[in-house]
Every structure is written in structure tokens, then in C-alpha cells.
C-alpha positions in Angstrom: 46.3 177.3 111.0 48.4 174.2 110.5 46.3 171.7 108.5 47.3 168.1 109.1 44.0 166.5 108.6 40.7 168.2 107.9 37.4 166.7 109.1 34.5 166.4 106.8 32.9 169.6 108.1 36.1 171.5 107.3 35.9 170.3 103.7 32.1 171.0 103.6 32.5 174.5 104.8 35.4 175.0 102.4 33.2 174.1 99.5 30.5 176.3 100.9 32.8 179.3 100.3 33.0 178.7 96.5 29.4 177.5 96.2 27.9 180.6 97.7 29.7 183.0 95.3 27.0 182.4 92.7 25.3 185.7 92.3 27.9 188.4 92.9 31.2 188.1 94.7 30.4 188.2 98.5 32.4 190.8 100.4 33.6 190.5 104.0 30.1 191.5 105.3 29.8 191.1 109.1 27.0 189.0 110.6 23.8 191.1 110.1 20.5 191.3 111.7 17.3 190.6 109.8 16.5 194.2 108.6 14.1 194.6 105.8 15.2 198.2 105.1 18.8 197.0 104.6 17.6 194.6 102.0 15.8 197.3 100.2 19.0 199.4 100.2 20.9 196.5 98.8 18.3 196.2 96.0 18.6 199.8 95.1 22.3 199.6 94.9 22.1 196.5 92.8 19.5 198.1 90.5 21.8 201.1 90.0 24.7 198.9 89.1 22.5 197.2 86.5 21.7 200.4 84.9 25.4 201.2 84.6 26.1 198.2 82.5 26.7 195.2 84.8 25.4 191.9 83.5 22.9 189.7 85.2 22.9 186.1 84.1 26.4 186.2 82.8 27.9 187.0 86.2 25.9 184.3 88.0 26.9 181.6 85.4 30.6 182.6 85.4 30.8 182.5 89.2 29.5 179.0 89.3 31.7 177.9 86.4 34.8 179.5 88.1 34.3 177.6 91.4 37.5 175.7 92.6 37.7 173.0 95.0 39.6 173.8 98.3 43.1 172.3 98.5 43.1 169.4 100.9 45.8 167.0 102.1 45.6 163.6 100.2 44.8 160.6 102.5 44.3 157.9 99.9 43.7 157.1 96.2 41.5 154.8 94.2 44.0 152.2 93.1 41.7 150.2 90.9 38.0 149.9 90.0 35.6 148.4 87.5 32.1 149.2 86.5 30.1 152.2 87.8 31.7 154.3 90.5 30.6 157.8 91.6 32.7 160.1 93.7 31.5 163.1 95.8 34.2 165.5 97.0 32.6 168.5 98.7 29.9 169.6 96.2 31.7 168.1 93.2 30.1 164.9 92.0 31.5 162.9 89.1 31.7 159.4 87.7 35.1 157.7 87.9 36.8 157.3 84.5 40.3 156.2 85.6 42.2 154.8 88.6 44.7 156.8 90.6 42.1 159.5 91.8 43.4 161.2 94.9 41.0 161.2 97.8 40.8 163.6 100.8 39.0 163.7 104.1 35.3 163.5 103.8 35.1 162.1 100.2 32.3 159.7 99.4 32.5 156.7 97.1 29.4 155.0 95.7 29.4 151.9 93.6 26.7 150.7 91.3 27.3 147.6 89.3 30.9 147.8 90.0 33.7 147.7 92.6 36.6 149.9 93.8 39.7 149.5 95.8 41.1 152.3 97.9 44.7 152.5 99.1 45.6 154.7 102.1 49.0 156.4 102.6 49.9 154.0 105.4 49.1 150.9 103.3 45.6 150.3 104.7 43.1 149.1 102.1 39.4 149.1 101.4 37.6 146.9 98.9 34.2 148.2 98.2 31.5 145.8 96.9 28.7 146.7 94.4 25.8 148.9 95.5 27.7 150.4 98.4 28.0 154.0 99.7 30.9 154.9 102.0 32.7 158.0 103.4 36.4 158.1 104.3 37.8 160.4 107.0 41.1 161.0 108.8 41.7 163.6 111.5 43.2 164.1 115.1 40.8 164.0 118.0 41.4 165.1 121.6 40.9 162.5 124.2 41.4 162.3 128.0 40.5 164.7 130.9 40.6 168.5 131.0 44.2 169.7 130.8 45.5 166.1 130.4 43.9 165.7 126.9 46.1 164.1 124.3 45.8 164.0 120.5 44.9 160.8 118.8 45.1 160.2 115.0 42.1 158.3 113.8 40.7 157.0 110.5 36.9 156.5 110.2 35.3 154.6 107.4 31.5 154.9 107.4 29.4 152.4 105.5 25.9 153.9 104.9 24.7 150.9 102.9 26.3 147.9 101.3 29.5 146.0 102.2 33.3 146.7 102.3 36.4 144.8 103.4 39.1 146.7 105.4 42.7 145.8 106.1 44.8 147.9 108.6 48.0 149.6 107.5 51.4 149.9 109.0 50.8 153.2 110.9 49.4 153.6 114.5 46.3 155.4 113.3 43.2 154.3 115.1 40.8 152.6 112.7 37.0 152.8 113.2 34.5 151.1 110.9 31.1 152.8 111.3 27.5 152.4 110.2 24.5 154.6 111.2 23.9 152.4 114.3 27.3 150.9 115.3 31.0 151.8 115.7 33.7 149.1 115.5 37.3 149.9 116.5 39.8 147.5 114.8 43.3 146.8 115.9 45.7 145.1 113.5 42.7 143.7 111.8 41.2 142.6 108.5 37.5 142.1 108.2 34.2 142.9 106.4 31.6 145.4 107.5 28.1 145.9 106.1 24.8 147.7 106.6 21.4 146.7 105.0 19.4 149.7 106.4 18.5 147.7 109.4 21.4 145.7 110.7 25.2 146.1 111.0 27.3 143.1 110.1 30.9 142.4 111.1 33.1 139.5 110.0 36.6 139.9 111.4 39.3 137.6 110.0 42.3 138.7 112.0 43.3 141.0 114.9 41.0 142.5 117.6 37.9 144.7 117.8 36.0 146.8 120.2 32.3 147.3 119.3 29.9 150.0 120.4 26.3 149.1 119.4 24.7 146.0 118.1 26.3 143.9 115.3 25.7 140.6 113.8 28.9 138.7 113.7 30.1 136.2 111.1 30.1 135.8 107.4 27.3 137.7 105.6 26.1 138.2 101.9 26.2 141.5 100.2 23.1 143.7 101.0 23.1 144.4 97.2 20.8 146.4 95.0 17.7 145.8 97.1 19.2 147.6 100.1 20.7 150.5 98.0 17.4 151.3 96.3 15.8 151.7 99.6 18.6 153.9 101.1 17.9 157.7 101.0 21.7 158.6 100.9 22.3 156.3 98.0 19.3 157.6 96.2 20.3 161.3 96.8 23.8 160.8 95.5 22.5 159.1 92.4 20.1 162.1 91.8 22.8 164.7 92.6 25.1 163.0 90.0 22.3 163.4 87.4 21.9 167.0 88.3 25.7 167.6 88.1 25.8 166.0 84.6 22.8 168.1 83.4 24.5 171.3 84.8 27.8 170.5 83.0 25.9 170.1 79.8 23.7 173.2 79.9 25.8 175.5 82.0 22.5 177.3 82.9 22.5 179.3 86.1 19.5 177.4 87.4 20.9 174.0 86.7 24.3 174.9 88.2 22.7 176.1 91.4 20.4 173.0 91.5 23.3 170.8 91.3 25.0 172.4 94.3 21.7 172.1 96.3 21.5 168.4 95.4 25.0 167.8 96.6 24.3 169.4 99.9 21.2 167.3 100.2 23.3 164.2 100.2 25.2 165.6 103.2 22.0 166.3 105.1 20.7 162.8 104.5 24.0 161.3 105.7 23.9 163.5 108.8 20.3 162.6 109.6 21.3 158.9 109.4 23.5 159.5 112.4 21.6 162.1 114.5 18.4 160.3 114.5 17.3 157.8 111.9 13.6 158.3 111.1 13.1 154.6 111.3 12.3 153.9 115.0 13.4 150.3 114.6 17.1 151.5 114.2 18.7 152.5 117.5 20.5 155.8 117.5 24.2 155.6 117.0 25.6 155.1 120.5 28.6 157.4 119.9 27.7 160.9 121.1 30.6 162.5 119.3 29.3 161.1 116.0 25.8 162.3 116.6 26.8 165.8 117.7 29.1 166.2 114.7 26.3 164.9 112.5 24.0 167.7 113.8 26.7 170.2 113.0 27.0 168.8 109.4 23.2 168.9 109.0 22.7 172.6 110.0 25.7 173.8 107.8 24.3 171.9 104.8 20.8 173.2 105.4 22.1 176.7 105.5 23.8 176.3 102.1 20.8 174.6 100.7 18.6 177.6 101.6 21.3 179.9 100.1 21.4 177.7 96.9 17.6 177.9 96.6 17.8 181.6 96.7 20.2 181.5 93.8 17.8 179.3 91.9 15.0 181.9 92.5 17.3 184.6 91.0 18.2 182.4 88.0 14.5 181.6 87.3 13.6 185.3 87.5 16.3 186.1 84.9 15.2 183.3 82.6 11.6 184.4 82.9 12.5 188.0 81.9 11.2 189.4 85.2 11.4 193.2 85.8 14.9 194.4 86.8 13.6 195.5 90.2 12.4 192.0 91.0 15.6 190.4 89.9 17.8 192.8 91.9 15.6 192.6 94.9 15.9 188.8 94.9 19.6 189.0 94.2 20.2 191.4 97.1 18.5 189.1 99.5 20.3 186.1 98.1 23.6 187.8 98.5 22.9 188.4 102.2 21.9 184.8 102.7 25.1 183.7 101.1 27.2 186.0 103.4 25.6 184.4 106.4 26.3 180.9 105.1 29.9 181.9 104.5 30.3 183.0 108.2 30.0 179.3 109.2 33.6 178.9 108.2 34.7 181.1 111.1 32.8 178.8 113.5 34.4 175.7 112.1 37.9 177.2 112.2 37.5 177.7 115.9 36.1 174.3 116.5 39.0 172.6 114.6 41.8 174.8 115.9 45.2 173.5 114.7 43.4 170.8 112.7 42.3 169.0 115.8 38.7 168.3 116.9 37.9 169.4 120.5 34.5 167.7 121.4 34.1 170.2 124.3 33.6 173.0 121.9 30.9 171.2 119.8 27.9 172.6 121.8 28.9 176.2 121.3 29.8 175.7 117.6 26.3 174.2 116.9 24.5 177.1 118.7 26.4 179.5 116.5 25.7 177.6 113.3 22.0 177.3 114.2 21.9 181.1 114.6 23.5 181.7 111.2 21.3 179.1 109.6 18.2 180.9 110.7 19.4 184.1 109.2 20.2 182.4 105.9 16.7 181.0 105.8 15.1 184.4 106.4 17.0 186.1 103.6 16.6 183.2 101.3 12.8 183.2 101.8 12.9 186.8 100.6 14.4 185.8 97.2 12.0 182.8 96.9 9.0 184.9 97.7 9.8 187.3 94.8 9.9 184.4 92.4 6.7 182.9 93.9 4.8 186.1 93.1 5.2 185.8 89.4 5.2 182.0 88.9 3.5 179.0 90.5 5.7 176.7 92.7 7.2 173.7 91.1 6.3 170.2 92.3 8.8 168.8 94.7 10.7 165.6 93.8 9.5 162.7 95.9 11.8 160.9 98.3 12.7 157.2 97.9 9.6 155.1 98.6 11.1 153.0 101.4 13.3 153.8 104.4 14.2 150.7 106.3 13.0 148.2 108.8 9.6 149.6 109.8 8.5 150.7 106.3 8.3 154.1 104.6 8.7 157.2 106.6 8.3 160.8 105.2 11.5 162.8 105.2 11.8 165.7 107.6 14.6 168.3 107.5 16.5 168.5 110.8 15.1 171.1 113.2 17.3 174.1 114.0 17.7 173.3 117.7 20.6 173.4 120.1 22.3 170.1 121.0 22.1 168.4 124.3 25.0 169.6 126.6 28.3 167.8 126.1 29.3 166.1 129.4 32.7 164.9 130.2 33.5 162.4 133.1 36.1 163.8 135.4 38.9 161.8 137.0 37.3 161.9 140.4 34.0 160.5 139.0 35.9 157.7 137.3 37.7 156.9 140.6 34.4 156.8 142.5 32.8 154.6 139.8 35.8 152.1 140.0 35.9 152.2 143.7 32.2 151.6 144.3 31.2 147.9 144.9 29.6 146.1 142.0 25.8 145.8 142.1 
């Protein structure tokens, strides 16, 4: 498949493939039904392998340590920075130590008490202010009607909290600055955009813009540390970075698996911000394409979180010195969960055929992902239940105390439901709307 630009979900699913290889190497197992007997058969096979000399914890740890990031097309680089800057690329999370870092589609950049400047291949620039979390994307999108659809190259910069300044480059790429509740298309422009968990701010200096959603125009101050500490996405990436650092230090199976789960939880939080912010004071993003893609991201991430939690259960059983039968039973179920999570890549490859997003295929793709995610959760629960039988459950880490405009709201994982049908206005309907007299 020619890969010109890959969307965030392509990067996400690519990282899923190396994330899920944590227990044993996953074979090319077809999509399976939930069959308790097949799980037991896998457990017997695994226990037999253990008796013949295969290691337990060593293989899990080595698989996690050997993970490699998928190769992506560079779209930008961090040309300069100062202070604290954290980068998330797929499930890899690290603190920036030098400028010149190459960025790819879907990368996230988060500043603490610091700033960063990003230079795109066409000369476009972003200056990120302190206490800001953004995501960068470039891809082709199909637009138009039916067989008359054309490809359009777009760049989407999403500000989840904080403030950034954007300046257009020399290419004809369509530039979109986004927040959880607004989309701003810029043409030959330079301006600031910000989000404080409640409102979107836009201060354009030059050029033109086309805005979807409500924005407050004119100069505005940085939302700053107060907004970032109340933002769930910012909070989760901070915690995920801490988990990544701990895993790098200890190289324990449980810590390595927890770090991957934490990385996927950042993606879920970001997807939830688009597909339905729990704060009822914030209007849903008016762009249906963004909301449906966010739903896809959330279900893929949730599937891999479940697979990761199954790996954590296996690691804890090993550390606790559990009986071999329990370890291998949990490992077999975890392996099947991972295989189903890996199958999401086939769905995404079809959705992004030739590296181009076709919005008309989103509904079918989400339905397929939902089906796979349900299977992942069933198999993962088998692993977790084996661990729960011999140890009390751990206390769950609390979410950030505040959400946004209307006060604290408990976090809820996205339900595994199918999306509303994607509708596309036909040329005849457009003609009728334009021909009808104004009311």
C-alpha cells in the first residue's frame, strides 16, 4: 500500500502490533469466537511448552524490550525548545533532550514550564506556549460527491489545552487548527489558537479563516498551568511519562506492560474529548468526521488497554510465584486477546486504502473494531480473573479532580456502540437546497 501520509489511527494500530507481542509471539491466528474449550487447549499447550524448558518472565520482558516503533514518513521536526517538553509517538513517551527530533503523523507534544517550536517540511511553523498539549497530523482526505470525489491534502493541528501560534507554509496543504469544540480552517494565515477546557480562542494576524463552532476572537492570555492541571489528557500524559520512566528503570514485565496501558489511556482521553466531552457545558465538536474518527480511536485504544491489562495479570502471577497452570492459563487467554487486538490493523488498512481516508467507510470500520474489542475484553477478563483468585484487586488511580466548565465529572470509558450512520449530501439535494427560496 503506498504510504504518503498516515493518519493517527494508522500510527496507533501500527504501535498496537509491537505492543501486543508481550507474552509470546502472536501468530497469524484468524478471528476467533469466544470458546472456553479452546482457551483450555491453549493452556495445556502452553503448560507442555513450559515443561520442555521455555522460560516465563524472560520471554515477556524481552518481547517488551525488543519492541520497535513502526517506520513513518517524517512531516516535521522540533527545531528548538527550552524547559520541559514531553513527546508521545505511538506508545513511546519520553522527555525531549535535544532539538532536531523528527515528528510523524499523530505525534503529541506537551510542554510544562517550557516552550517548543515545530518546523514542517513545507516551512509552516508552530510555536507552543508553556503548559500546552497538542497533536499534529497530515494526511489525504476524500472530498466531493460519489464518483466525483477528489483527494485533498490536509494538516490538522489539535490544541487540547493551552496556546500555540501557527504560521502557514509554502505548500497548498489545507491547514486546520482544532480544539475539542471548534475547527478553524486557515488560508495563508498566521495566528494564535488556544483552549482553556471551556472556550476556544482565535487571534488571526494575517490571511483568512473559516470557523466551525464557537470561538472567542481577539488577543487572549495563555490558559497556563491552571487549565493544564484540570485537563484529563494533560494529566494522563504526565502520568504515562512517569510510568514509562519507571519501566525503563526496572525493566519489569508488569511495569513495562503498565507503561503501554498508560500510553493508550492518553489516546482514549483525547478521543473522548472529541466524541462527547463529559462536561455538558462544552458543545460537541461540530465536525462529524472528527467525531467518528475519535470513536474509532477510542475503541482501538480500549481494545489494546484490555490486552495490556491481561499482560499485567500474567506478569503479576509470575512475580507472585503462582502455580504453573495458573500462569499458563492466564497467558493463553492473554495471547488470544492480543491476537484479536492485532486484527484491528486489517480494518484500518481497508479504511485508509492507498493512504487516503474515505469517510464513507468509517461506519463499517467502527462496527468491525467494536466486534474485535468485545472479543479482546472477553479473553482479557479470563487472564484478570485468574490473578484475582489469588490476590486482592489493587486500588485504581483516581482521575484529575476537575474537568472543566461545570465542575468535576467522573470518567467513563467509551461504550462499545456502533456509530450513527454516515450521511452524504448528493448533488441533487444540494441543487434543491440552493434552488429553494430562502425562508
